[in-house]
N, C-alpha and C positions, 0 to 999 in steps of 0.2 A: 902746304895748307895746314897739315896737322903737325903739332910739335912732337907728338908721339902717337903713332897710329893706334887707336883703341882696339880692344878685342872684338872679334866678329865671329861668334859661333855659328852664324848662318852662312858663312862664306862658301860652304859646299854646294849651295843652291845656285851659285854663279860661277861662270868660267873666270879664269884669271884676267882675261881681256875685259870682260864685262865689269869687273870690280874696279878697273882703272878708268874712271870717268874723267875725261879731260874737258874742262869748261873753256870754250874759246873766249878771248878777250875782246868781245864785240857786243854791239847793242842787240836789242830784241828785233828791231827793224832789219838789221843786217842778216840775222840768222834766218828769218823767213824769206828775205829776198834771195838768199842762196837757194832755198827750196823752190822759189818761184822760177828761178833761172833753169832749174832742172826739169820742171814740169809746167811750163808757162800756160799751156792750154787746158790743164786740169782745173776742175772747179774748186775754188777756195771756199766760197760762201754760198749757201743756199738760203734764201729768205722768202718764205711763202712761195717757193717754186721759181723765184727769180734768181738766176745763177750768175756769180761773178767769178771769172777765171783768175788764176794766180797772176797772170800778166796784167789784167785790168785792175786787180786788187792793188798791186804795187803802184799802178798809175794813179789810182784814187788816193792812196796814201800820200804820194808825192804832191798831188794837187792840194790836199788838205795841209800838208807841211808848209807849202809856199803861202797859203792863205793865213795860217797862224803867224808866220813871220811878217806878213803884210800887215797884220793887226797888232804887231809889236811884241809878240811872244819871243823871249830870248832863252838861251840855255839856262837851266836852273829855275825858271819861272814855274809856278804851279798852276795848272789848269784843271778845273774840276769837271768830271764827266758824270752826269746824273741821268743815266739811261738804262733801259732794259737791254736784252740781247738784240740789238739792231745794227745793221752794217755801219751806220755813221758813228756809232759808239766805238766799234772795233777799229775803224779807219782812223778816227781821232786819236785813239790810244797809241797806234803805231806811228802816226804822223808826229805826235808830240815827242815820241821817243827818237824819231829821226833827227829832230832839231835840238835834242838835248834838254827838252822840258820834262816836267814831271806830271804824270796823270794822277789826280786825286779821285778815286772811284767811290761814288756814293749811291745809295738806294733811292730810286725815284719816288718811292712811297714814303720816304722820310717825312716827318712833320716839318713845318716851315722853320720852327726854332732849331730843330736838328740840322736842317740844311744850312742855316745861318752859322751854327757852331762849326760844322764841318768846313765851311768856306773860310771862316776866320782862323780856326786852329791851324789850317794848312797855309795860311797867307795866300789864298787863291786870288788870281787877278782876272781870270776869265772862266766862264761857265758854258759847257755844252750840255743842253738839257732837252729831254723829250717835252713837247709842248704842253702836255697835260699838267706839267709842274708850273706853268707860267704864273698862275695866280699866287701860289705860295712864294715863288721867287720874287714877284713884284712887291710883296708886302715886307720883305726883309732885305732887299738888295741895297738900299741906302745905308744899311748898317754894316756893310762889307766893303772890301777893297776891289770888288769885281767891277771892271769898267766896260765889259762887253759880254753879252749873253747870246749864244747861238742856239736858236730854237729848231728842233727837228721834229717832224711829224712822223708817226708810225707808218704812214703810207708813202713817204718820200722814196723808198726803195722797193715798194711792192710792185708786182705786175700790174699793168694798166687797169684791167677789169676789176681786180681786187682793190686797187687804190681808189677807184671811183666809188665802189660799194662802201669802203671805209669812210670816205668823205661824206657821203650822203647819210650814213647811219650814225657816225660818231664825230667825224672831223668838224662838221659845221657847228657842233655844240661846244667845241673848245674855244675859250676866249683867246683873243689875239691882242697884242700890245697896241695901244692907241698911238703911242709915239715910238718911232724906230731909232731914236737917238742912241739908246743903249743896246737895243735888240737888233738882231738880224736873223733871217731864215737861212737854213742850210744851203739852199741853192744859190742864194746871193753871196753867202760866205765863200763857197767854192769858186765862184766867178772871180773873186779877188786874186786867185792864184795867178791869173793872167798878167797881173800888174807887178808880180815879183820875179825879177830876173837875176837875182844875186845868189851867191853860194848860200845854201841853207842846211846842208847835212853836217851834223857834228859827228866826228869820229869818236864815238863814245866807247868806254871800256867797261869791263864786267863789274867793277866795283862802284860804278856810278849809279845813283838812285834813279829808278825808272818809274816807280809807282808807290802811292800811299793807299793802303787798304784799311778798312776799319773793322774793329772787333772788340768784344768785351774782354778778350784775352784771358790770361790766367787768373786775373784778380777781379773780373766782372765789371770793370770800369771801362767805358768806351775809349779807345785809344787809336791813334793813327799808326799803322805798322809800315815801316819803311823797308821796301824791298828793292834790290838792285837788278841790273841786267843779268848778272851772273846767277842770282837766285832763281829767276824764272827760266833762264836758259838751261840751268842745271836740271831743274825738274823735267823740262821737255826732253832732254837727252836721256835722263833716267827712264822716263816713260817709253822712249824709243827702244831702250834695251829690254825692258820688261814686256812690251807689246811687240815682240819680234814679228808676229804674224800680221801686223797691220801694214799695209802697203799703200803707196800713193794712189788716190782714187777711192779708197775705203771711206765710209761715212761715219762721222761722230755726231750723235744727237746732243747738241749744246742746250740743255734745259737749265742747268745751273747758271745763275746770272754772272755777268762780267764784273759786277761790283763785289763779287765774292771770290776769294782765292781759289776755291775748288773749281768754279766755273771758268775764271780767267786763266788759271794755270794749267788745269788738266784738259778741259773741253776745248778751249780756244787756242791758247799759245802752243800747247803740246800738239794739238791737232794740226796746226799749220806746219810745225817743225816735222811732223810725220808725213806731210804732203797730203793730208786727208781733206775730204770735203766736210766742212763744218756747217751743220744745219742749225741755224740760229732760231731759237724758240723764245720769243719775247715774253710770252705769257703761257704758263702751263695750264692745261685743262684736263682734269681727270676723265671727263666724259668723252673727250675726243682723242685720248691718248692712243687708242687702238688705230685710229685713222692716221695719226702722225707716224706711227711705226710702220703701218702697212704701206703708206705712200713713199716713205724714204728708205725702208729696208736697211737700217744702219748696222754697221759692224760693231760699233761701240755704243752702249747706253750707260750713261753716268748719272747717278742721282742720289737722293737721300732716302731713308726708309719710308717716309710718307709717300714718296713718289711710287715706290714699289707696292705700297698698299693699294694705290690706285690701279696699278697693273693687275694685281690679284683680284680686285673687285669689279673690273671692267669686263662684262660679258662679251664685248666685241672681239676679245682675243680668242674666244672659243673656236677651236678648229684652225687657228692661224698657224701657218708654217713659219717659224722664226729661225730656221737652221742657219741663216746667214749671219746671225749674231756671234761674234767671236769673244767679246768681253762684256760682262754685265757687272758694273762696278758700283758698290754702295759705299758712301762716305758721309761726312757731316754729322753723323750720329751712329750709335751702335745698333746692330741688328740683334734681336733676341734669337734664341735657338729655334723658337717656333717660326719666326719670320724667315730665318735662314733656310729651314727645311721646306717651308711653303714655296719660297722662290725657286729652290732647286727642283722641287716637284713640278712647278709651272714650266721651268726650262725644259725638263725632260719631256713633258707632255706636249711641248711645242717644237720638238725636233732639234733642240739645242744640245750639243754634246759638250756642254760646259757647266761650271758651277758659278754661283755668285761669288764675286771677289770683293771681300770687305777691306776697305782701306782705312788709313788713319793719318791724321795730320792736323795742323793748326794753321791759321792765317800767318802766324809768326814763323812758319816754315813752309810757306806757299801752299798750305792746306793739304799736302799729300807727301808723306814721308815713308810710309810702309804699306804693303799690300799682300793679301793672302792670294797667291797665284801659283799655278803649276803644282809642283810637288810640295810647296810650302803652304798650300791652301788647306790647312787643317780646320775642321768645323769650329765656328764661333771664335776664331782668332783674327787678328789683323795682320797675320803673316810675318814677313821679314822686312827689314829696312830696304829701301831702294838702294841700288848700287852707289857707293860713295857716302851714304848716310850711316851713322852709328847710333845705336840705342844702348842705354843702360838703365837698370832699375835701382833706385837708391832709397834708403830709409827716409821716411818723411822728415823734412826739415834739415837734411844732411846732404853730403856729397858722397856718402859711403855706400858702395854697391852691396845689395843683398844677394843671397844665394839663389840659384836657379829654383824657380817655383814659388819663391817668396813674394809677397805683395809689397809694392813700394811705388814711388813716384817715377813716372817715365821721363827720361831725359834724352834729348836728341842733339846730335852734333853732325854737322855736314854743310855742304855748299848751298843748301836752300834756307838755312837759318837767317832770319832777318838781320838788318843792320841795327835795329832798335826801334823804340817807340818815338814818334815825331815830337821833338822838343820836350821829352820826358825822361830825363836821365835817371831819376829815382826809380821809376817803374822798370826801366830797362835793366838796371843793375840787379833788381830783384829776380828777374827771370833768366838773364844771360850771365852765367857764372863761370869763372875760370876754375877748372878742377886741377887736381894734382898733376895730371898728365900734360898740363899747359894748354889744353884745348878749351874753347868756349862751348859750354853746354847750355841748351835751352831747357829750363825746368818747366815742364808743361802744365803742372797742376792736375795731371791725370794719374790715376792709379792703374797699375797693371802688373803682369808677371811675364817672365821669360823662361822658356824651357831650355833644356841642354842643347837643342838644335838651333836656338836663337829665335824660335817662333814666339811672337808676343801675343798675349791676351790682354785686351782692354777690359778693365773692371768698371771704372766710372770716373767722373770728375772728383777730385779731392774734396771740393766744396759740396758735393752732393752726399758725401758720407754722413750718416746720422750717428751721433753718439748718444746712446740711450742708457742711462744708469751706468755710464762708464764703458759700455760695450760698443764696439764698432758694428754698425748695421749698414749693409750694402743694398741700396734701393734696387739695383739691377737684379740682384739675386731674388728679391721678393717679386719683382715684375715677371721674371722668367717662370717662377712657380705659378703665379696666378694665370699667366697666359697659356699654361698647359691645359687649362679647363677648355673643353671643346666649344663652349658658348661665349668665350671671351675673345674679343678682337684685339684690344690694346689695353695696357695698364701702365700707369706712371705713378711712381712712389716718391713722395717728398717728405721733408722733415716738418713736423708739427710741434710747436712748443708745448711743454708739459710741466706743471708746477713742481712735480716731485722727480720725474725722470729726466728733466731738462728738455729732451727731445724724444718724440716717438714717431713711428712711421704712419703715414696716411696714404691710402691707395685710392687713386682715381681710376675708375674702370669703365671702359667702353665695351658694350656687348655687341655681338654680331647682329646684322640687320634682321629685324623681326623678333628679336629676343627681348623680353622685358625682365627687369630685376625683381623676380618673385621672391617670396620668403624662402622657398626651398633652394633656389639658386644661390641666394646670399649665404645660406647655411653650408652649401657644398663648397663655396669658395673659401669660407672661414675654415672649414675642416681640412681643405687642401693645404692651407697655410700651416695649420696646427700640426699636420702630419709631416710636412717637408721643411719647416723652418724652426730654428731654435726659438725658445720662448721670447727672448728679447727682440727678435726680428719680426714677430707677428704684427701686422698692422693694427694700430690702435683704433683707426677709423677707416671705413670704406665708403666711398662716394661714387655713385653711378652717373655717368654722363653720356649724352648722345655723341659728343666729340670733345677733343682736347684742344686747348688754345695753341696756336702755332706762332712762331716768330716769322719775320718777313721772308726768311729763306726756307720756311717749311719745317723747321725743327719744332719739337714739343717745347712750349714756353714754360720751362720749369719755374722761372721767377714769378710768373703770374700765379701759377698753382701754389707756390710757397706763400705768396701774399694772401691768397684765399684760405690757405690752411691756417695761417696766423689769425685771420678774422674768425674762422670757425672755432679755433681754440679759445678765443676771448668769449665768444658766445656760450661755449660749453661751460666755461668757468663761471660766467654770470648766472647761468641756469642752476649750477651746483650750489652757488652761494645764495 
């Protein structure tokens, strides 16, 4: 796989056997079927308390695969799945993989124009969607190549009592198609499997495309990311090595969505390869998070920092014993030092003999390529590369490695790196570069450092860096300083245009519950910055908010804040003139 094996200063953290990850030349379906054969009666999926065993999970996948073939889906066809974490979405994903088709995963809360673009960009011919999307789909369907839409209700797989309650409170309000010519419901779709009695499994290999995921990527422009069987299987096997203490029957809380690489790759696919029980959570609620954990007692909780804020602020966790948790993984965005310490204190206070494990990755590398775990779990780092992955830090805009401890762009090489962007060779060539060692390296657009042990520290997105009067200003450094104030809950810093300095830092601050932004408090925060930051890094403007805008997957929406900062800058210039 490698022309020349890259350097790996972190190799002491792995045994020689663990470093030699072998990726089988099989499909995603095949690898989880092997697990199902070993533990057929173990629970694969838990959905609101309704459990599906591995044996029945495979049966449902097989039925859906036959139905897709009956509706004309062939190897290489693209079928879009527009669903939250529901059994039908997961079953469809593996059924398509079994017949050699490609799953195009999109967010059900996408705007109708976005849905149309996702369908057209991927040349999708069929759509499996949650029924709440029906009206949006109906308005754009004629402008796409989609000839059949499978509608799924959130209560199709719920326990009977819960299903009835959902129907009476929400289900009856959802509009249904007047004509069923193009549409069909999930139960009718599955019945079609009885009509297909021909060969339908494709013996797929690891280099065959399995899924298209969507991300702003390294350049901020939404793109389809093409991933193979081997990419996702490699991640699952890497997770299996790192999470040695996870055994068949352990539970993984799947809060991160299946249309996101983190959710699909780590929580779902890796969960099945581990033989775990995957608890599907279609919609996260901060208010009921405590009940979710108490009811399921998961061994693995995976989420983004905003999810853990909900954990720390939910009083329902008070006094709860959580000693059953083996791994508490944070990804998708970086934790501040304050958040890291708060989560570790929470874990200690709830009987957990573990620390939060911060991960790092991009959708372009199946969203998880490194993790701070075990002896490599140094505070506020993203740890070391997963076995089989390689990292290097290069000088901005080059392929030249910097020295240990120096800041540069993070580059990743390994079996989880994508094939490329769908129908976008130009963007692919910008981020997938062949280096002098003959290997393909993913240029992430992220800034970081590596120490002599190979432990990596994430600094921030390259595009988030602020250049003020020629000086490099790092927003995350400012955020960490402001968040040390005991009355600050969260801070996000973005670039604000300035007519003389080009850019300056603007701080958006959320205070803890019950705290108001008084004059004395504002003065304290400014003095804190003056004491701990260089002059050119001190925020030019401070704005206090009750909350910060979030993206659809729960990250802080930096782009929206940047747009607001630009508007504020224009206002300030007009006032000055």
